Backbone as JSON, one array per atom type, in Angstrom:
{
  "sequence": "MKIEHKAPPKAYNNLQFLNSTDARTIRILSEFYEPQARFEKNKIRDTVVFFGSARILCKKDALKKVNEFKNGKTPAAKKNFEVALKQLEMSQYYEDAVELSKRLTKWSMSLPVDEKRFIVCSGGGPGIMEAANKGARLANGHSIGLNISIPFEQFVNKYVDPSLAFEFHYFFMRKFWFAFLAKALVAFPGGFGTLDEMMEVITLIQTGKLSKPLKVIVYGEKYWREVMNFEALIEHGMISKEDLKIFDFCSTVDEAFEKITSHFKKHYANNHKSYK",
  "N": [[9.57, -41.04, -30.51], [6.81, -39.64, -28.92], [6.64, -36.13, -28.45], [5.66, -34.27, -25.84], [3.75, -31.28, -25.68], [3.21, -28.8, -23.84], [0.94, -26.63, -23.16], [1.62, -22.93, -22.35], [0.52, -21.0, -19.4], [-2.24, -19.18, -19.43], [-2.29, -15.53, -19.4], [-4.08, -14.51, -17.19], [-4.26, -16.47, -15.77], [-1.94, -17.23, -14.7], [-0.23, -17.11, -12.03], [2.03, -16.46, -11.09], [2.82, -14.36, -12.12], [0.65, -12.7, -11.51], [1.11, -12.27, -8.64], [3.21, -10.84, -8.73], [5.54, -7.74, -8.57], [4.79, -6.36, -10.88], [2.36, -6.72, -11.66], [0.75, -5.47, -9.89], [-1.18, -3.14, -10.38], [-3.26, -4.45, -11.28], [-4.05, -6.32, -9.4], [-4.89, -4.37, -7.42], [-7.26, -3.33, -9.27], [-8.69, -5.62, -8.88], [-9.77, -5.78, -6.35], [-11.32, -3.68, -6.24], [-13.26, -4.19, -8.21], [-14.19, -6.99, -7.69], [-15.46, -6.66, -5.2], [-17.49, -4.8, -5.62], [-19.0, -6.13, -7.5], [-19.84, -8.32, -6.12], [-21.2, -6.53, -4.3], [-23.65, -5.07, -5.95], [-24.9, -7.7, -6.6], [-26.07, -8.75, -4.32], [-27.55, -6.76, -3.94], [-26.55, -4.65, -2.13], [-26.8, -1.59, -1.22], [-26.07, 0.63, 0.76], [-24.52, 1.44, 3.73], [-24.13, 1.0, 7.31], [-21.38, 1.9, 9.36], [-19.51, 0.0, 11.49], [-16.21, 0.75, 13.55], [-13.67, -0.07, 15.89], [-12.05, -1.77, 18.49], [-10.17, -4.77, 18.21], [-9.32, -6.06, 20.19], [-11.35, -6.01, 22.25], [-13.31, -7.71, 24.81], [-15.98, -10.14, 24.92], [-18.91, -9.62, 27.25], [-19.13, -12.25, 28.78], [-17.22, -13.53, 28.23], [-15.02, -11.69, 29.17], [-15.78, -11.98, 32.15], [-15.12, -14.68, 32.69], [-12.11, -14.32, 32.21], [-11.56, -12.49, 34.36], [-12.81, -14.17, 36.82], [-10.6, -16.4, 36.76], [-8.2, -15.18, 37.55], [-8.64, -14.09, 39.62], [-7.8, -15.03, 42.17], [-5.1, -14.81, 42.34], [-1.93, -15.12, 43.75], [0.67, -14.08, 43.13], [2.88, -11.37, 41.78], [2.38, -11.34, 39.06], [0.23, -12.46, 38.4], [-1.3, -11.23, 39.66], [-1.39, -8.66, 38.07], [-2.25, -9.5, 36.09], [-5.09, -9.8, 37.12], [-5.76, -7.08, 37.33], [-5.64, -6.42, 34.68], [-7.78, -7.86, 33.7], [-10.02, -7.1, 35.07], [-10.12, -4.43, 33.84], [-10.84, -5.24, 31.18], [-13.15, -6.16, 31.29], [-14.65, -4.16, 32.33], [-14.25, -2.76, 29.79], [-15.84, -4.33, 28.48], [-18.47, -3.56, 28.04], [-19.04, -2.08, 26.02], [-18.52, -3.72, 23.9], [-21.34, -5.27, 24.41], [-22.59, -3.13, 23.62], [-22.2, -2.45, 21.24], [-23.38, -4.66, 20.04], [-26.02, -4.52, 20.56], [-26.71, -1.77, 19.22], [-26.51, -2.44, 16.77], [-27.92, -4.55, 16.17], [-30.43, -3.28, 16.53], [-30.23, -1.64, 14.83], [-30.6, -2.99, 12.48], [-32.87, -4.43, 12.88], [-34.4, -1.96, 12.23], [-33.89, -0.94, 9.61], [-34.38, -3.22, 8.3], [-37.17, -3.08, 8.48], [-38.04, -0.95, 6.4], [-39.53, -0.18, 3.82], [-38.32, -1.17, 0.89], [-37.0, -2.81, -2.01], [-34.14, -2.82, -1.99], [-31.11, -3.54, 0.09], [-30.65, -1.89, 2.4], [-28.4, 0.27, 4.61], [-26.81, -1.43, 5.47], [-25.36, -3.43, 8.06], [-21.92, -2.87, 8.61], [-18.82, -4.32, 9.08], [-14.97, -4.5, 10.11], [-14.83, -7.37, 10.02], [-13.32, -8.94, 11.82], [-12.36, -9.97, 15.04], [-13.77, -8.77, 18.25], [-15.24, -5.66, 18.95], [-15.45, -5.63, 16.21], [-16.99, -8.17, 15.45], [-18.76, -8.1, 17.54], [-20.5, -6.05, 15.81], [-21.24, -7.63, 13.78], [-22.66, -10.02, 14.66], [-24.83, -8.66, 16.47], [-26.43, -7.99, 14.15], [-27.03, -10.52, 13.17], [-27.93, -11.53, 15.17], [-30.66, -10.22, 14.57], [-31.46, -11.52, 12.36], [-30.92, -10.33, 10.11], [-28.91, -9.15, 7.33], [-25.05, -8.93, 6.99], [-22.06, -7.05, 6.66], [-18.37, -8.19, 6.36], [-15.49, -6.86, 5.96], [-12.68, -7.83, 6.06], [-9.08, -8.1, 6.7], [-5.95, -9.05, 5.6], [-3.2, -9.76, 7.87], [-0.41, -10.54, 10.12], [-0.98, -10.73, 12.77], [-3.54, -10.93, 13.31], [-6.37, -11.67, 11.45], [-9.09, -13.68, 11.26], [-12.13, -13.72, 9.29], [-14.66, -13.48, 11.36], [-17.73, -15.16, 12.75], [-20.27, -14.49, 12.38], [-20.27, -13.18, 10.01], [-21.96, -12.77, 6.5], [-21.47, -15.29, 4.65], [-21.73, -14.8, 1.85], [-20.83, -12.24, 1.94], [-18.37, -11.71, 3.07], [-15.36, -10.39, 2.79], [-11.94, -10.43, 1.82], [-9.17, -8.59, 2.26], [-5.96, -7.22, 0.83], [-4.67, -4.93, 0.37], [-4.7, -2.15, 2.33], [-5.59, 0.48, 1.73], [-7.81, 0.16, -0.04], [-9.64, -1.52, 1.43], [-10.26, 0.68, 2.97], [-11.39, 2.17, 1.11], [-13.88, 1.26, 0.75], [-15.11, 1.07, 3.15], [-15.66, 3.39, 2.89], [-16.93, 4.61, 0.97], [-19.7, 3.14, 0.48], [-20.76, 3.73, 2.9], [-23.27, 5.57, 4.95], [-23.47, 6.21, 7.61], [-21.43, 5.96, 10.27], [-20.1, 4.43, 12.97], [-17.7, 4.98, 15.19], [-16.49, 2.93, 17.75], [-14.53, 2.5, 21.24], [-11.12, 1.96, 20.27], [-7.38, 1.3, 19.25], [-4.52, 1.95, 17.51], [-5.44, 1.09, 15.0], [-8.16, 1.76, 14.87], [-8.2, 4.55, 15.32], [-6.61, 5.47, 13.42], [-8.55, 4.95, 10.83], [-10.75, 6.3, 11.83], [-10.05, 8.88, 11.9], [-9.34, 9.21, 9.46], [-11.68, 9.3, 7.78], [-13.13, 11.47, 9.11], [-10.98, 13.56, 8.33], [-11.3, 13.15, 5.33], [-14.06, 14.44, 5.48], [-13.9, 16.84, 6.42], [-12.24, 17.96, 4.67], [-13.87, 18.12, 2.3], [-13.96, 16.03, 0.61], [-15.55, 13.82, 0.83], [-18.79, 14.42, 0.06], [-21.17, 13.64, 0.63], [-24.23, 13.41, 2.71], [-22.73, 12.25, 6.04], [-23.05, 10.61, 8.8], [-21.25, 10.74, 11.88], [-20.62, 9.25, 14.55], [-18.72, 9.18, 17.65], [-18.46, 6.61, 19.67], [-18.71, 6.67, 23.03], [-17.66, 8.52, 24.95], [-16.32, 9.3, 27.37], [-14.34, 7.71, 27.52], [-13.04, 8.76, 25.13], [-12.01, 11.13, 25.64], [-10.25, 10.7, 27.01], [-8.22, 9.74, 25.62], [-7.99, 11.42, 23.71], [-7.38, 14.69, 23.3], [-9.05, 16.83, 22.43], [-9.83, 19.47, 22.53], [-7.28, 20.52, 23.11], [-6.4, 20.6, 20.34], [-7.68, 22.12, 19.26], [-6.88, 24.67, 20.48], [-4.35, 25.03, 19.95], [-4.65, 25.7, 17.5], [-4.58, 23.78, 15.29], [-7.02, 22.68, 14.69], [-10.26, 24.17, 13.83], [-12.91, 25.41, 15.69], [-15.24, 24.69, 14.64], [-14.95, 22.39, 13.38], [-15.29, 20.16, 14.9], [-17.77, 19.63, 14.99], [-18.15, 17.93, 12.96], [-18.49, 15.18, 13.78], [-20.49, 13.34, 16.4], [-20.4, 12.99, 19.9], [-21.61, 9.78, 21.63], [-22.66, 8.2, 24.3], [-24.69, 6.4, 24.83], [-26.68, 3.41, 23.58], [-29.24, 4.22, 23.35], [-29.09, 6.89, 22.39], [-27.16, 6.78, 20.04], [-28.51, 5.25, 18.25], [-31.07, 7.07, 18.39], [-30.01, 9.39, 16.99], [-28.83, 8.26, 14.07], [-30.65, 7.09, 13.14], [-32.46, 9.04, 12.87], [-30.8, 10.66, 11.19], [-30.79, 9.06, 8.95], [-33.65, 9.28, 7.95], [-33.66, 11.71, 7.4], [-32.11, 12.38, 5.35], [-31.82, 10.07, 3.57], [-33.63, 8.02, 3.71], [-36.32, 8.11, 2.22], [-35.01, 8.78, -0.01], [-34.0, 8.52, -3.27], [-31.88, 9.39, -4.64], [-28.54, 9.01, -5.3], [-25.74, 9.21, -3.36], [-23.33, 8.91, -3.9]],
  "CA": [[9.0, -40.72, -29.52], [6.15, -38.56, -29.55], [6.87, -34.97, -27.56], [4.13, -34.11, -25.45], [3.59, -29.72, -25.55], [2.71, -28.38, -22.5], [0.83, -25.11, -23.43], [2.07, -22.19, -21.17], [-0.64, -20.59, -18.37], [-2.91, -17.75, -19.99], [-1.92, -14.16, -18.53], [-4.91, -14.29, -16.36], [-4.27, -17.6, -14.54], [-0.35, -16.83, -14.34], [-0.23, -17.02, -10.62], [3.52, -16.16, -10.62], [2.83, -13.22, -12.67], [-0.34, -12.15, -10.52], [1.45, -12.04, -7.49], [4.26, -10.12, -9.05], [4.92, -6.36, -8.63], [4.47, -6.08, -12.43], [0.83, -6.73, -11.64], [0.01, -4.86, -9.03], [-2.29, -2.68, -10.42], [-4.62, -5.56, -11.6], [-4.63, -6.91, -7.71], [-5.61, -3.08, -6.8], [-8.32, -3.04, -9.65], [-9.37, -6.44, -8.75], [-10.13, -5.22, -4.95], [-12.18, -2.98, -6.41], [-14.37, -4.76, -9.16], [-14.83, -7.98, -7.34], [-16.36, -6.44, -4.12], [-18.35, -4.15, -6.51], [-19.7, -6.87, -8.22], [-20.69, -8.82, -5.2], [-22.38, -5.74, -3.65], [-24.58, -5.26, -6.68], [-25.51, -9.09, -6.96], [-26.31, -9.0, -3.34], [-28.38, -5.56, -3.7], [-26.34, -3.45, -1.28], [-27.32, 0.03, -1.41], [-25.52, 1.54, 1.62], [-24.18, 0.5, 5.02], [-23.67, 1.88, 8.45], [-19.99, 1.07, 9.36], [-18.49, 0.05, 13.03], [-15.12, 0.64, 14.14], [-13.46, -0.63, 17.07], [-10.93, -2.86, 18.73], [-10.58, -6.08, 18.06], [-9.31, -6.74, 21.55], [-12.52, -6.25, 23.32], [-14.16, -8.91, 24.79], [-17.81, -9.97, 25.04], [-19.36, -9.89, 28.94], [-19.09, -13.63, 29.23], [-15.39, -14.03, 28.13], [-14.19, -11.08, 30.34], [-15.95, -12.48, 33.55], [-14.03, -16.05, 32.79], [-10.93, -14.09, 32.84], [-11.82, -12.15, 35.96], [-12.71, -15.4, 38.07], [-9.34, -16.8, 36.4], [-6.83, -14.73, 37.74], [-8.94, -12.74, 41.07], [-7.33, -15.48, 43.52], [-3.61, -15.23, 41.82], [-1.16, -14.44, 45.02], [1.96, -13.6, 42.29], [2.58, -10.1, 40.91], [1.96, -11.5, 37.55], [-1.19, -12.79, 38.6], [-2.36, -9.95, 40.2], [-1.05, -7.58, 37.09], [-3.42, -10.1, 35.36], [-6.36, -9.45, 37.45], [-6.3, -5.88, 37.0], [-5.92, -6.53, 33.08], [-8.84, -8.55, 33.42], [-10.86, -5.85, 35.52], [-10.21, -3.52, 32.8], [-11.43, -5.84, 30.02], [-14.56, -6.34, 31.96], [-15.12, -2.66, 31.99], [-14.34, -2.36, 28.49], [-16.64, -5.36, 27.78], [-19.77, -3.12, 27.98], [-19.03, -1.66, 24.82], [-19.16, -5.08, 22.91], [-22.3, -5.4, 24.58], [-23.56, -2.04, 23.25], [-22.39, -2.58, 19.86], [-24.25, -5.85, 19.67], [-27.3, -3.97, 20.76], [-26.74, -0.94, 18.46], [-26.27, -3.35, 15.68], [-29.53, -5.5, 16.25], [-31.53, -2.2, 16.58], [-30.37, -0.82, 13.08], [-30.55, -3.85, 11.15], [-34.2, -4.33, 12.48], [-35.03, -0.52, 11.74], [-33.39, -1.2, 7.96], [-35.38, -4.27, 7.56], [-38.83, -2.43, 8.44], [-37.9, -0.37, 5.26], [-40.51, -0.62, 2.44], [-37.5, -0.95, -0.36], [-36.14, -4.02, -2.18], [-32.72, -3.22, -1.92], [-30.76, -3.81, 1.22], [-30.22, -0.14, 2.87], [-27.95, 0.72, 5.8], [-26.46, -2.95, 6.09], [-23.62, -3.16, 9.27], [-20.52, -3.44, 7.94], [-17.47, -4.12, 10.03], [-13.55, -4.92, 9.31], [-14.65, -8.72, 10.1], [-12.69, -9.72, 12.65], [-12.88, -10.13, 16.49], [-13.91, -7.72, 19.05], [-15.91, -4.79, 18.28], [-16.29, -5.95, 14.86], [-17.61, -9.19, 15.78], [-19.89, -7.37, 18.17], [-21.32, -5.74, 14.99], [-21.91, -8.52, 13.09], [-23.05, -10.54, 16.01], [-26.23, -7.93, 16.48], [-27.08, -7.96, 12.74], [-27.42, -11.96, 12.74], [-29.47, -11.52, 16.14], [-31.86, -9.42, 14.19], [-32.02, -11.78, 11.46], [-30.55, -9.6, 8.94], [-27.69, -9.36, 6.87], [-23.96, -7.95, 7.54], [-20.69, -7.27, 6.01], [-17.03, -8.21, 7.01], [-14.02, -6.29, 5.14], [-11.34, -8.25, 6.46], [-7.56, -7.84, 6.3], [-4.82, -9.97, 6.13], [-1.67, -9.47, 8.47], [0.29, -11.17, 9.95], [-1.1, -11.28, 13.56], [-5.12, -10.94, 13.4], [-7.5, -11.77, 11.96], [-9.96, -14.4, 10.59], [-13.36, -13.3, 9.48], [-15.75, -13.91, 12.66], [-18.9, -16.57, 12.2], [-21.62, -13.67, 12.33], [-20.65, -12.45, 8.79], [-22.77, -13.24, 6.04], [-20.62, -15.67, 4.11], [-21.47, -14.05, 0.59], [-20.64, -10.93, 2.21], [-17.19, -11.68, 3.51], [-14.03, -10.15, 1.78], [-10.28, -10.62, 2.52], [-8.43, -7.75, 1.36], [-4.7, -7.28, 0.66], [-4.52, -3.43, 0.02], [-5.29, -1.6, 3.37], [-6.25, 1.55, 0.98], [-8.85, -0.54, -0.81], [-10.58, -1.82, 2.27], [-10.62, 1.77, 3.44], [-12.21, 2.91, 0.27], [-15.13, 0.08, 0.56], [-15.78, 1.46, 4.01], [-16.09, 5.21, 3.09], [-17.63, 4.58, -0.57], [-21.45, 3.13, 0.8], [-21.22, 4.53, 4.26], [-24.22, 6.41, 5.29], [-23.32, 6.53, 8.99], [-20.06, 5.57, 11.08], [-19.88, 4.6, 14.57], [-16.32, 4.53, 16.21], [-16.3, 2.6, 19.16], [-13.24, 2.79, 21.51], [-10.1, 1.11, 19.79], [-6.28, 1.71, 19.1], [-4.11, 2.88, 16.5], [-6.2, 1.04, 13.9], [-9.47, 2.47, 14.97], [-7.77, 6.08, 15.34], [-6.51, 5.61, 11.71], [-9.4, 4.61, 10.24], [-12.14, 7.52, 12.03], [-9.41, 10.05, 11.61], [-9.14, 9.32, 7.71], [-12.99, 9.67, 7.41], [-12.99, 13.11, 9.49], [-10.43, 13.94, 7.32], [-12.11, 13.08, 4.15], [-15.19, 15.2, 5.56], [-13.23, 18.25, 6.75], [-11.53, 18.69, 3.32], [-14.84, 17.92, 1.11], [-13.73, 14.8, -0.28], [-16.83, 13.14, 1.21], [-19.6, 15.6, 0.19], [-22.69, 12.82, 0.81], [-24.46, 13.75, 4.4], [-22.43, 11.21, 6.58], [-23.31, 10.85, 9.98], [-20.3, 10.03, 12.54], [-20.93, 8.7, 16.13], [-17.61, 8.88, 18.37], [-18.94, 6.17, 21.02], [-17.94, 6.13, 24.45], [-17.15, 10.16, 24.98], [-15.23, 9.09, 28.3], [-12.94, 6.86, 26.73], [-12.25, 9.21, 23.76], [-11.7, 12.07, 25.83], [-8.97, 10.25, 27.64], [-7.42, 9.33, 24.61], [-7.65, 12.51, 22.63], [-7.64, 15.81, 23.87], [-9.94, 17.67, 20.95], [-9.52, 21.09, 22.96], [-5.94, 20.99, 22.59], [-6.16, 20.82, 19.19], [-8.29, 24.08, 18.77], [-6.09, 25.73, 21.63], [-2.81, 25.02, 19.21], [-4.57, 26.01, 16.08], [-4.35, 23.02, 14.69], [-8.4, 22.8, 13.81], [-11.06, 24.94, 14.2], [-14.12, 24.99, 16.69], [-16.23, 23.93, 13.85], [-14.56, 21.12, 12.94], [-15.85, 19.15, 16.0], [-19.17, 19.63, 14.7], [-18.41, 16.73, 11.91], [-18.95, 14.05, 14.58], [-21.04, 13.57, 17.47], [-20.36, 11.98, 20.99], [-22.68, 9.24, 22.41], [-22.68, 6.95, 25.32], [-25.74, 5.29, 25.03], [-27.39, 3.05, 22.61], [-30.32, 5.03, 22.8], [-28.79, 8.17, 21.79], [-26.75, 6.64, 18.82], [-29.62, 4.75, 17.3], [-31.65, 8.17, 17.5], [-29.21, 10.24, 15.92], [-28.29, 7.9, 13.06], [-32.02, 6.96, 12.2], [-32.96, 10.51, 12.41], [-30.1, 10.99, 9.84], [-31.2, 8.45, 7.88], [-34.56, 9.52, 7.87], [-33.71, 13.48, 6.83], [-31.27, 12.21, 4.14], [-31.9, 9.02, 2.54], [-34.95, 6.73, 3.73], [-36.9, 8.2, 1.32], [-34.64, 9.62, -1.15], [-33.48, 7.3, -4.14], [-30.66, 9.81, -5.36], [-27.31, 8.49, -5.12], [-24.91, 10.17, -2.59], [-22.02, 8.22, -4.06]],
  "C": [[8.34, -39.56, -29.64], [6.44, -37.57, -28.24], [5.66, -34.24, -27.22], [4.17, -32.09, -25.36], [2.71, -29.52, -24.53], [2.31, -26.93, -22.94], [0.95, -24.24, -22.08], [0.81, -21.46, -20.7], [-1.22, -19.14, -19.51], [-2.9, -16.69, -18.96], [-2.93, -14.09, -17.21], [-4.96, -15.43, -15.22], [-2.7, -18.26, -14.34], [-0.22, -16.41, -12.86], [1.42, -16.31, -10.34], [3.71, -14.76, -11.13], [1.86, -12.05, -11.7], [0.16, -11.66, -9.5], [2.73, -11.46, -7.57], [4.1, -8.38, -8.77], [4.31, -5.8, -9.56], [2.7, -5.6, -12.28], [-0.09, -6.03, -10.41], [-1.11, -4.05, -9.14], [-3.46, -3.53, -10.59], [-4.79, -5.91, -9.83], [-5.37, -5.75, -7.06], [-6.9, -2.88, -7.32], [-9.29, -4.26, -9.07], [-10.22, -6.44, -6.85], [-11.12, -4.1, -4.88], [-13.51, -3.6, -6.95], [-15.06, -6.2, -8.57], [-15.72, -7.76, -6.18], [-17.64, -5.79, -4.85], [-19.53, -4.99, -6.83], [-20.36, -8.1, -7.04], [-21.86, -7.88, -4.17], [-23.48, -5.71, -4.17], [-25.43, -6.58, -6.71], [-26.41, -8.82, -5.52], [-27.48, -7.66, -2.82], [-27.7, -4.65, -2.79], [-26.51, -1.83, -1.52], [-26.32, 0.97, -0.42], [-25.27, 0.8, 2.91], [-24.01, 1.75, 6.15], [-22.45, 0.75, 9.25], [-19.46, 0.92, 10.78], [-17.21, -0.45, 12.84], [-14.8, 0.72, 15.48], [-12.73, -1.35, 17.33], [-11.51, -4.12, 18.78], [-10.11, -6.93, 19.36], [-10.29, -6.41, 22.57], [-13.41, -7.32, 23.42], [-15.41, -8.84, 25.21], [-17.75, -10.1, 26.68], [-18.67, -11.17, 29.41], [-17.5, -13.84, 29.32], [-14.43, -13.04, 29.16], [-14.41, -11.65, 31.69], [-15.52, -13.69, 33.6], [-12.41, -15.14, 33.22], [-10.77, -13.34, 34.03], [-11.42, -12.99, 37.06], [-10.91, -16.45, 37.34], [-8.55, -16.69, 37.19], [-7.41, -13.87, 39.16], [-8.14, -13.52, 42.35], [-5.85, -15.25, 43.36], [-2.93, -14.43, 43.24], [0.56, -13.82, 44.02], [1.78, -12.27, 41.91], [2.43, -10.37, 39.54], [0.79, -11.98, 37.39], [-1.94, -11.71, 38.97], [-2.33, -8.86, 39.01], [-2.34, -8.59, 36.07], [-4.81, -10.0, 35.69], [-6.6, -8.24, 37.24], [-6.3, -5.82, 35.7], [-7.24, -7.11, 32.88], [-10.24, -7.56, 33.69], [-10.98, -4.87, 34.5], [-11.05, -3.97, 31.48], [-12.68, -6.38, 30.29], [-15.41, -5.06, 31.72], [-15.53, -2.36, 30.68], [-15.59, -3.03, 27.62], [-18.32, -4.86, 27.69], [-19.73, -2.61, 26.64], [-19.02, -2.62, 23.68], [-20.31, -5.35, 22.99], [-23.54, -4.27, 23.69], [-23.57, -2.23, 21.85], [-23.29, -3.76, 19.27], [-25.64, -5.34, 19.34], [-27.67, -2.85, 19.81], [-27.2, -1.52, 17.3], [-27.43, -3.95, 15.35], [-30.56, -4.38, 15.86], [-31.62, -1.69, 15.26], [-30.57, -1.33, 12.21], [-32.16, -4.14, 11.27], [-34.87, -3.28, 12.02], [-34.73, -0.81, 10.24], [-34.32, -2.12, 7.69], [-36.79, -4.02, 7.61], [-38.91, -1.55, 6.98], [-38.63, -0.83, 3.91], [-39.5, -0.71, 0.78], [-36.89, -2.66, -0.77], [-34.86, -3.99, -1.97], [-32.39, -2.86, -0.24], [-30.1, -2.37, 1.5], [-29.58, -0.25, 4.53], [-27.98, -0.55, 6.73], [-25.32, -2.66, 6.86], [-22.64, -3.78, 8.52], [-19.45, -3.11, 8.75], [-16.31, -4.45, 9.44], [-13.63, -6.37, 9.91], [-14.2, -9.7, 10.81], [-13.19, -9.54, 13.94], [-13.38, -8.56, 17.26], [-15.1, -6.99, 18.87], [-16.72, -5.36, 16.97], [-17.26, -7.15, 14.78], [-18.98, -8.95, 16.34], [-20.92, -7.06, 16.84], [-21.95, -6.75, 14.24], [-22.8, -9.35, 13.75], [-24.76, -9.45, 15.99], [-27.07, -7.86, 15.27], [-27.71, -9.41, 12.82], [-28.4, -11.81, 14.4], [-30.81, -11.27, 15.55], [-32.17, -10.21, 12.83], [-31.39, -11.02, 10.18], [-28.93, -9.89, 8.53], [-26.75, -8.1, 7.03], [-22.96, -8.43, 6.84], [-18.92, -7.19, 6.77], [-16.11, -7.77, 5.61], [-12.9, -6.62, 5.92], [-10.02, -8.02, 5.84], [-6.58, -8.89, 6.67], [-3.69, -9.45, 6.67], [-1.56, -10.14, 9.35], [-0.26, -11.46, 11.59], [-2.54, -11.48, 14.18], [-5.23, -11.35, 12.19], [-8.5, -12.83, 11.18], [-11.51, -13.61, 10.62], [-14.4, -14.1, 10.51], [-17.09, -14.64, 11.75], [-20.05, -15.73, 12.09], [-21.67, -12.71, 10.94], [-21.08, -13.23, 7.94], [-21.64, -13.97, 4.97], [-20.41, -15.19, 2.71], [-21.09, -12.32, 0.77], [-19.32, -10.65, 3.11], [-16.32, -11.54, 2.59], [-12.61, -10.35, 2.38], [-9.62, -9.97, 1.53], [-7.05, -7.34, 1.8], [-4.07, -5.93, 1.13], [-5.44, -2.44, 1.44], [-6.35, -0.2, 2.74], [-7.75, 0.99, 0.5], [-10.11, -0.84, 0.11], [-11.31, -0.64, 2.86], [-12.12, 2.65, 2.49], [-13.7, 2.16, 0.29], [-16.06, 0.67, 1.68], [-16.35, 2.73, 3.73], [-17.5, 5.02, 1.72], [-19.17, 4.26, -0.1], [-21.31, 3.38, 2.06], [-22.05, 5.47, 3.99], [-23.99, 7.33, 6.62], [-21.96, 5.59, 9.42], [-20.04, 5.29, 12.5], [-18.14, 4.09, 14.94], [-16.34, 4.27, 17.66], [-14.68, 2.34, 19.75], [-12.15, 1.56, 21.25], [-8.66, 1.68, 19.79], [-6.11, 2.26, 17.84], [-5.31, 2.66, 15.17], [-7.5, 1.82, 13.71], [-9.15, 4.2, 14.91], [-7.79, 6.24, 13.96], [-7.7, 5.68, 10.6], [-10.76, 5.86, 10.63], [-11.47, 8.75, 11.76], [-9.44, 10.09, 10.33], [-10.54, 9.69, 7.23], [-12.96, 10.88, 7.81], [-12.25, 13.58, 8.78], [-11.17, 14.57, 5.88], [-13.46, 14.4, 4.29], [-14.58, 16.99, 5.73], [-12.86, 18.7, 5.5], [-12.55, 18.66, 2.17], [-14.49, 16.92, 0.34], [-14.68, 13.91, -0.28], [-17.7, 14.3, 1.45], [-21.05, 14.9, 0.37], [-22.64, 13.07, 2.36], [-23.9, 12.31, 4.81], [-22.44, 11.24, 8.22], [-22.21, 10.15, 10.93], [-20.33, 10.03, 13.94], [-19.7, 8.36, 16.8], [-18.52, 8.25, 19.66], [-18.28, 6.1, 21.97], [-17.01, 7.68, 24.76], [-15.99, 9.96, 26.06], [-14.1, 8.82, 28.02], [-12.11, 7.97, 25.93], [-11.62, 10.33, 24.42], [-10.23, 12.0, 26.68], [-7.89, 10.19, 26.98], [-6.92, 10.27, 24.03], [-7.93, 13.7, 23.43], [-7.75, 16.97, 22.54], [-9.76, 19.2, 21.33], [-8.47, 21.54, 22.52], [-5.38, 21.46, 21.2], [-6.63, 22.13, 18.36], [-7.18, 25.09, 19.33], [-5.01, 26.15, 20.83], [-3.23, 25.34, 17.91], [-4.68, 25.43, 15.05], [-5.46, 22.33, 13.78], [-9.23, 23.72, 14.32], [-12.44, 24.52, 15.27], [-15.26, 23.91, 15.89], [-16.07, 22.66, 13.26], [-15.04, 19.56, 14.2], [-17.44, 18.82, 15.89], [-19.08, 18.01, 13.18], [-18.74, 15.52, 12.61], [-19.85, 14.39, 15.77], [-20.8, 12.41, 18.2], [-21.28, 11.39, 21.24], [-21.97, 8.25, 23.05], [-23.58, 5.91, 25.62], [-26.01, 4.23, 23.53], [-28.75, 3.86, 22.29], [-30.38, 6.14, 21.77], [-27.91, 8.11, 20.24], [-27.78, 6.02, 17.94], [-30.46, 5.94, 17.15], [-31.25, 8.95, 16.66], [-28.95, 9.54, 14.7], [-29.65, 7.39, 12.55], [-32.6, 7.88, 11.75], [-32.12, 11.19, 11.31], [-30.55, 10.29, 8.85], [-32.7, 8.95, 7.13], [-34.41, 10.9, 6.97], [-33.18, 12.97, 5.13], [-31.48, 10.98, 3.05], [-33.15, 7.84, 2.64], [-35.72, 6.86, 2.91], [-36.58, 9.09, 0.25], [-33.71, 8.67, -1.75], [-32.17, 8.04, -4.82], [-29.43, 9.24, -4.83], [-26.34, 9.57, -4.71], [-23.62, 9.8, -3.28], [-21.08, 9.03, -4.9]]
}
C-alpha cells in the first residue's frame, strides 16, 4: 500500500503560526509594509485626514428619525424624539464634512502633478468617516479608508476606493498611517475615539515628534468648547498658552478650506521635499 506524504505548510503559509503570539512582530510589520506597498503603487504622496464620530448621521437619515418619533406619546418615545432632534442638529457636521472633502479633493485634483496629493483619508467607517469619503467621491476623486476591526463597528463604507481600503488589527499601526502621510488633519465632533486620535497627534506636535508642518483644524468650536475646557488646562498649569496654537478652531467649511489650502500652498504645493 502506497503511503501518501503530505508536505508541511511553509512558514509564511502556516496560519496557525501567523495568528499566534510568536508571530506578533510579523503581523505588525505586515501592517506597515502592505499599506506602504499599496500607497506607493497608487502614487499616494500625502493626505488630509478627517477624524470624527461614527454615530453622526446624514441630514436625510436624521430627519427620518425625527419623523419616526415626533408623534410618540410614551416616555420612551419622547426620549427617542429628543435624541433624534439632537442627531438632526449634529447632522450638519456630516454635511459640512462632505462639502469640505469635496472642495479639498477638487482643489488637489487641479494641481499640476503626477502624484496624488492631499488625498482625503478617513477611518473608513460610518458617520463623519463616511462623509469624508463621500465628498471625495462626489468630486470624482480618490480617498483612503483606514478601517479597524472592532467588535461593535465597523465595515468599510461604500465611498472608499477599493484599492485604498485597509483593514487594521492594531490601533497603533492605523494611527501611524494617519499621522505619517498627513499634511493636514480635521477633527470633527466625536467621542472617545476621536479624542484619542486628535490628542495623540496634538501631543506628537507638542513634543516635537512630528516635525513636519501639519495643519490641525478642530471643527465645530461650540461643540469642542463644551466638551473640553482648554482654558482650564492652562489655568491649572497642565499646558501653556502657546500649546493652543497647535490647532485652529473652525466652524464653517469656507474657513477650514481657506486655512488648509493656504497651509498646503505655503509648505507643500510647490515643494517636493519630503517631510516624512
